[in-house]
C-alpha positions in Angstrom: 70.3 171.8 118.1 67.2 171.0 116.1 68.2 171.7 112.6 71.1 172.2 110.2 70.3 173.3 106.7 72.8 173.5 103.8 72.3 175.0 100.4 74.6 175.0 97.4 74.5 178.3 95.6 76.8 177.3 92.6 80.0 175.4 91.9 82.1 177.5 94.2 79.8 178.8 96.9 77.1 177.9 99.4 75.9 178.5 102.9 74.8 176.7 106.1 72.3 177.7 108.9 71.8 176.2 112.3 69.7 177.0 115.4 71.0 177.1 119.0 68.3 175.4 121.0 68.3 171.9 122.5 65.4 170.3 124.3 65.6 167.5 126.9 62.6 165.3 127.7 60.5 167.7 125.5 60.5 170.2 128.3 63.9 171.7 129.3 65.3 174.1 126.8 68.9 175.1 126.7 70.8 177.3 124.2 74.3 176.6 122.7 76.0 179.1 120.5 78.6 178.5 117.7 77.0 175.3 116.5 78.6 175.7 113.1 82.3 175.3 113.6 85.2 175.9 111.3 87.2 172.6 110.8 90.4 174.2 109.4 92.6 176.8 110.8 93.4 180.0 108.8 96.9 178.6 108.2 95.7 175.3 106.7 93.0 177.1 104.8 95.4 179.4 103.1 97.9 176.6 102.5 95.4 174.5 100.5 92.9 177.2 99.5 90.3 175.1 101.3 87.3 175.8 103.6 85.4 173.3 105.7 82.7 173.8 108.4 80.7 171.4 110.6 77.1 171.8 111.6 75.5 169.3 114.0 72.0 168.4 115.1 71.3 166.4 118.2 73.1 166.3 121.5 75.5 169.3 121.8 78.2 167.8 124.0 78.6 165.0 121.4 79.2 167.4 118.6 81.5 169.4 120.7 83.8 166.4 121.2 83.6 165.4 117.5 84.6 168.9 116.4 87.4 169.1 118.9 88.8 165.8 117.8 88.4 166.6 114.1 90.1 170.0 114.3 93.2 168.4 115.9 93.3 165.5 113.4 92.8 167.8 110.3 95.5 170.1 111.6 97.9 167.2 111.9 97.0 165.9 108.5 97.4 169.4 106.9 100.9 169.8 108.3 102.1 166.4 107.1 100.3 166.1 103.8 100.8 167.9 100.5 97.1 167.9 99.6 93.9 168.2 101.4 90.3 168.2 100.1 86.9 168.8 101.6 86.2 165.1 101.2 89.4 164.4 103.3 88.1 166.6 106.1 84.7 164.9 106.0 86.3 161.4 106.2 88.5 162.5 109.1 85.5 163.9 110.9 83.6 160.7 110.3 86.4 158.7 111.9 86.4 161.1 114.9 82.6 160.6 115.2 83.1 156.9 115.3 85.8 157.2 117.9 83.5 159.5 120.0 80.7 157.0 119.8 83.0 154.2 120.8 84.4 156.1 123.8 80.9 156.9 125.0 79.7 153.3 124.6 82.7 152.0 126.4 82.1 154.5 129.2 78.5 153.2 129.6 79.5 149.6 129.7 82.3 150.3 132.1 79.9 152.2 134.4 77.2 149.5 134.3 79.2 146.3 134.1 82.9 147.0 134.6 84.1 146.0 131.1 84.3 147.7 127.7 83.2 146.5 124.2 86.5 144.7 123.3 86.2 142.8 126.6 82.6 142.0 125.9 83.6 140.5 122.5 86.4 138.4 124.0 84.2 137.1 126.7 86.2 138.2 129.8 87.9 141.1 131.5 90.5 141.5 134.1 90.6 143.3 137.4 94.1 143.4 138.7 95.4 139.8 138.4 91.9 138.3 138.4 90.3 137.1 135.2 86.5 137.4 135.2 84.5 135.5 132.6 81.3 137.2 131.2 78.9 134.3 131.4 75.5 135.7 132.4 73.3 135.8 129.3 71.2 138.7 130.8 74.4 140.8 131.2 75.7 139.9 127.8 72.3 140.8 126.1 72.0 144.1 127.8 75.6 145.0 127.0 75.1 144.1 123.4 71.9 146.2 123.3 73.9 149.2 124.5 76.8 148.7 122.0 74.5 148.1 119.0 71.9 150.8 119.8 69.1 148.2 120.4 68.7 150.1 123.7 66.7 153.2 122.6 66.7 155.0 125.9 67.4 158.7 126.0 71.1 158.4 127.2 71.8 156.0 124.3 70.0 158.3 121.8 72.3 161.1 122.9 75.2 158.9 121.7 73.9 157.5 118.5 71.1 159.7 117.3 73.2 162.6 116.1 73.5 163.9 112.5 75.8 166.5 111.0 76.8 168.1 107.7 80.3 169.0 106.6 80.3 171.8 103.9 83.2 173.4 102.2 85.3 174.3 99.1 88.5 173.1 97.6 90.1 174.1 94.2 89.9 170.6 92.7 86.3 169.7 93.3 84.7 173.1 94.0 81.9 173.4 96.5 80.9 170.2 98.2 78.9 168.9 101.2 78.7 165.6 103.1 76.2 164.2 105.6 77.5 162.2 108.6 74.9 159.9 110.2 75.7 158.9 113.8 73.3 155.9 114.1 75.1 154.0 111.4 78.3 156.1 111.2 78.3 156.5 107.4 79.1 159.5 105.1 76.9 160.5 102.2 77.7 163.0 99.4 75.1 165.9 99.2 74.0 167.8 96.2 71.8 170.9 96.0 70.4 171.2 99.5 70.2 169.1 102.7 68.5 169.4 106.1 69.3 167.3 109.1 67.6 167.3 112.5 64.1 167.3 113.8 62.9 170.1 111.6 64.1 168.5 108.3 60.6 167.9 106.9 59.6 171.5 107.3 62.8 172.7 105.7 62.4 170.2 103.0 59.0 171.6 102.0 60.4 175.1 101.9 63.3 174.0 99.6 60.9 172.0 97.4 58.6 174.9 96.8 61.5 176.8 95.2 63.1 173.8 93.4 59.8 172.6 91.9 59.4 176.0 90.1 62.8 175.7 88.4 63.8 173.8 85.2 66.7 171.3 85.5 69.1 173.7 83.8 68.2 176.4 86.3 68.7 174.1 89.3 72.1 173.1 88.0 73.0 176.8 87.4 72.3 177.5 91.1 71.3 180.6 93.0 72.4 184.2 93.2 73.9 184.6 96.7 71.1 186.9 97.9 68.4 184.6 96.5 70.1 181.6 98.1 70.5 183.3 101.4 66.8 184.2 101.5 65.8 180.6 100.7 68.1 179.3 103.3 66.7 181.7 106.0 63.2 180.8 104.9 63.9 177.1 105.3 64.9 177.5 108.9 62.0 179.8 109.7 59.5 177.4 108.3 61.0 174.5 110.2 61.0 176.5 113.4 57.3 177.3 112.9 56.2 173.7 113.0 58.7 171.6 114.9 60.0 171.5 118.5 63.7 171.7 119.4 64.3 174.7 117.0 64.8 178.1 118.6 67.1 180.9 119.7 69.2 182.8 117.3 70.2 181.3 114.0 73.9 181.0 113.1 74.8 181.5 109.5 78.0 180.7 107.5 78.7 181.6 103.8 81.6 180.2 101.8 82.7 181.7 98.6 85.5 179.8 96.9 86.4 182.8 94.6 88.1 184.5 97.6 91.9 184.8 97.5 92.4 183.8 101.2 90.4 182.5 104.2 89.1 185.9 105.2 87.7 186.5 101.7 86.3 183.0 101.4 84.7 182.6 104.8 81.8 184.8 106.0 80.0 184.4 109.3 77.7 187.4 110.1 77.5 188.4 113.8 74.4 187.1 115.6 72.6 190.5 115.6 72.9 190.8 111.8 71.7 187.2 111.3 68.7 188.0 113.6 67.8 191.0 111.6 68.2 189.1 108.3 65.8 186.5 109.8 63.3 189.3 110.7 63.5 190.7 107.2 62.8 187.3 105.7 59.9 186.7 108.1 58.4 190.1 107.1 58.7 189.1 103.4 57.2 185.6 104.0 54.2 187.3 105.7 53.6 189.5 102.6 54.5 192.8 104.3 57.7 193.4 102.3 58.3 193.4 98.5 60.7 190.9 97.1 62.9 193.5 95.5 63.2 195.4 98.8 63.9 192.1 100.7 66.8 191.3 98.3 68.2 194.8 98.7 68.2 194.7 102.5 69.7 191.2 102.6 72.4 192.2 100.2 73.4 195.3 102.1 73.2 193.6 105.5 75.0 190.3 104.8 77.2 191.0 101.8 77.9 194.7 102.0 78.4 195.1 105.7 75.8 197.9 106.0 75.0 199.4 109.4 72.6 197.4 111.5 70.6 200.4 112.6 70.3 201.8 109.0 68.9 198.4 107.7 66.5 198.2 110.6 65.2 201.7 110.0 64.8 200.9 106.2 62.9 197.7 107.1 60.3 199.5 109.1 60.1 202.3 106.5 59.6 199.8 103.7 57.1 197.6 105.3 53.5 197.8 104.0 52.2 197.7 107.6 54.9 198.5 110.3 52.5 198.2 113.2 51.4 194.7 112.1 55.0 193.8 111.4 55.9 194.9 114.9 53.5 192.3 116.5 54.6 189.5 114.1 58.3 190.0 114.9 57.4 190.0 118.7 56.1 186.5 118.2 52.3 186.9 117.9 50.8 184.3 115.6 49.1 186.6 113.1 48.2 185.9 109.5 48.0 189.2 107.7 45.8 187.7 105.0 43.2 186.6 107.5 43.2 189.2 110.2 40.3 188.9 112.6 38.3 192.1 113.5 39.6 192.1 117.1 43.2 191.9 115.9 42.6 194.9 113.5 41.1 197.0 116.3 43.9 196.2 118.7 46.6 197.2 116.1 44.8 200.5 115.6 44.5 201.2 119.3 48.1 200.1 120.1 50.3 201.2 117.2 54.0 200.3 117.1 53.6 197.8 119.9 53.3 200.5 122.6 50.9 198.4 124.7 50.2 194.7 125.2 48.6 193.2 122.2 46.5 190.7 124.1 44.0 192.0 126.6 43.6 190.2 130.0 39.9 190.4 129.5 38.7 187.1 128.0 35.2 188.4 127.1 33.9 189.5 123.7 34.9 192.3 121.4 32.2 194.6 122.8 33.7 194.2 126.3 37.1 195.1 124.9 35.7 198.3 123.4 34.1 199.1 126.8 37.5 198.8 128.4 39.0 201.4 126.0 36.1 203.8 126.8 
């Protein structure tokens, strides 16, 4: 997964978005769904009026193990304890991240040299009844490089170079978010917004454009849910436009602490609705949809559970140029403000995406016109 973006809407609500693509060796692309995972069961959520979700960027199998471990530990803590906060869930998750890193490092050392980290530190290991001293300096150096992440090879990056965010709500502290950093295994408190992963700089610019236009009092007040949702979607779209490792469908989770139970506090739109919300936002960012219309469509789609088909029809009916929008949403890199003459002609000839937008003829515009004759 290439990016996880979190945005605080106000003292009791916020949302997180994550993509589903992972790239290996800058070539092989694979997709993993459900990359934002709920850390608390419905039973624990209703017991403590708490919500907590985990979004990870980096190596998917690593995050899968961390989440699996964290869910089990949080469930056990929730059954035994009389109180549980979002910070507690984040700290438990951090411990499970540390355990996951340790297990993977031990597995690497065991595979290469036959001993684990504890045995490396004590200077010997045992095989059956035989005690074997670790005396070769080359072996000790390479083993230490693995255990301290001085070895920057890709297999070791898949262990250490993972980042995540834990976001949630509890009655005592309200909406909170924490960042977990795998390379140094620390937890940081987040305020406002955060982006982790390879697309963080693109997302950061998107957030900054909005925040820089607001006074401090406005920033502290937060965002209307619809306004915040559009900003969050835009941050992921901008990041995807400029950075590799971001792709596929986006996953979206919204938490509203004012809900009376888990089902009212936790909202995770289905993938098709999230995709349509993304397309609405893309159309708005390209200048083909009015802001007011954008807000209305997002509100109806995400928060009012409107029909997918009805919202899609309304999107095309409301767009300033449905034909141009059709091509943009199909992935063509078109800037509506700087359309080239050939692009304008092709859109007029092939309305509504009925024919291929790009001609196989690589010659000039005049040759393209001759083809049409």
